[in-house]
N, C-alpha and C positions, 0 to 999 in steps of 0.2 A: 751868233758865232755859228758858221756853217761852213764846214770845209772837210777834205777828204783827212786832214793830219791834226785834228783837234784832239789834243791830249791834255793831260793835267798840267805839264810844264809850260805848254803854250798858254792855254786859258788862265793860268796863275799869273804868267807876267804881264798878261793884258791887264788883268783885273788890279794886281798891285800897283799899276801905273795908271790906275782910273778910277780913284776912290769917290769920285761924284757920280757914278753911275747910278741912276734910278732904275732903269730897266734893263734887264739881262733876258736873252733868248738863246739857250743852246738845244741844238736842233738836228737830228739825224735826216736820212732821206731814204723813205720807204722802197722807193724804185730801184735804188741800187744796193739795199741791204746794208747802207753805211749806218753805223751808229757812233756817235762821240765817245771816244776813249777816256772820259773824264770820270772821275771818282769822287769819294767823299773830300778828298783834298782839295779839288776845285770849289766844292761848296764850303770847306771851311776857309779858303782863302777869300770867297765873297764875303763869309760872315765876318771875317778880319776887316777886309778894306772897304766894303760897301754898305756901311752900318746905315746910309740913307736910302737903300734900296727899297723900291715901291713895288716891283713887278719882277718877277721869275718864272720863267717858263722852261720846263726842262722836257724834251722829247727824245724818245729812245735813248737815254741816258741809263743803260741796263747795268752800269756798275755802281750806281750809287746807292745808299742804304738808309736805315733809319739814323744812323749817326750823322750823316751830312743834313738830313732835312731838319733834325732836331736842333742842329748847332745854327742852322738858317732860323729857325724859328726863336731860338735864345737871343740872337745876335741883330736881328734887323726888325726892329719895332715899327718900323714905318711901312712894313709889308702891307700891301693893300689886294695884292692878286698873286696868286701861286696856282701855277698848272704844272702836273707832274702826269706825263702820259707814256705809256709804252705800247707799242704795237702788240696785238694779240701773237702774232708769231713770234716776236722777240721775247716776250714775258714768258711764253711756254718753253721757249728754249733755254733760257737762263735760269737754272735751278736755284743759283746762289743768290738771286736779286731778293733782296730783304727791305721791302718797304710794308711796314706792317702798322697795326692800330697806334703803336708807340708814337709815330710821327703825327698822327691826326690829333693825339691826346696833347702833345707838345704845342702844336699849332693852335689848337683850342685854348690852351692854357696861355701862350705867350703872343698870340697874334690877334690882338683884341680888335684891332682896326682892320683886319682881313675883310674885304668885301666880295671877293672872287676866290672860290677854291675850287678847282679842277683836277680829279684824280682820275685817271683812265688806266685800265688794264693793271691795275697793281692788285693781284689776287690774294694777296694775303691782308687785305683790310677788310674787315667785317662792318656790317651794318651797325653794330653797336657803338663803334668810335664814332660813326657819324652822326649818329642819333645824339650823343654825348655834345658834339659839337655844335648841333643845331640849337641844341637847349641852352647852352652857354651863348651861343652868338644872340639867340631870342632873349635872353635874360640881360645882355648888355645893351639891349635896343639898338642893335646892328642890322641893316638889311643886309643880306647875303645873298648870293647865288652860288650854287654847287651843282656838280653834276658828277655823279659818279657811274662808271662803266666798270664792271667786274668781269 
């Protein structure tokens, strides 16, 4: 979903009418400094309506928090790929942006089949949570790919 007017109400309408979605991409546009005006409400709608979701990619969604990502991790058991990326310029401007270790811990706990985890420019996540995630993934015998850019 990419567009100049993507907001919670539009995203939630599309998601609520598309329960079979397996892949969702919500992305901004660095060239025009556009970022989707979606929040945790959109992620909660995804978790409620798209329980078969396998891939979620969120780029430049600076209004999401741990609440939304934790809800996704708890209600989307088939998730195989999760990508969350903020551009450095956006993450430094958005002081209230709250994606922390709690999200990584919840993902580690609830998304046993996750194969790809990409977290970019989420500066409140520490190496400790990723170390825990890697240990959990290895002990579960899953092969993972992850990239962390802080």
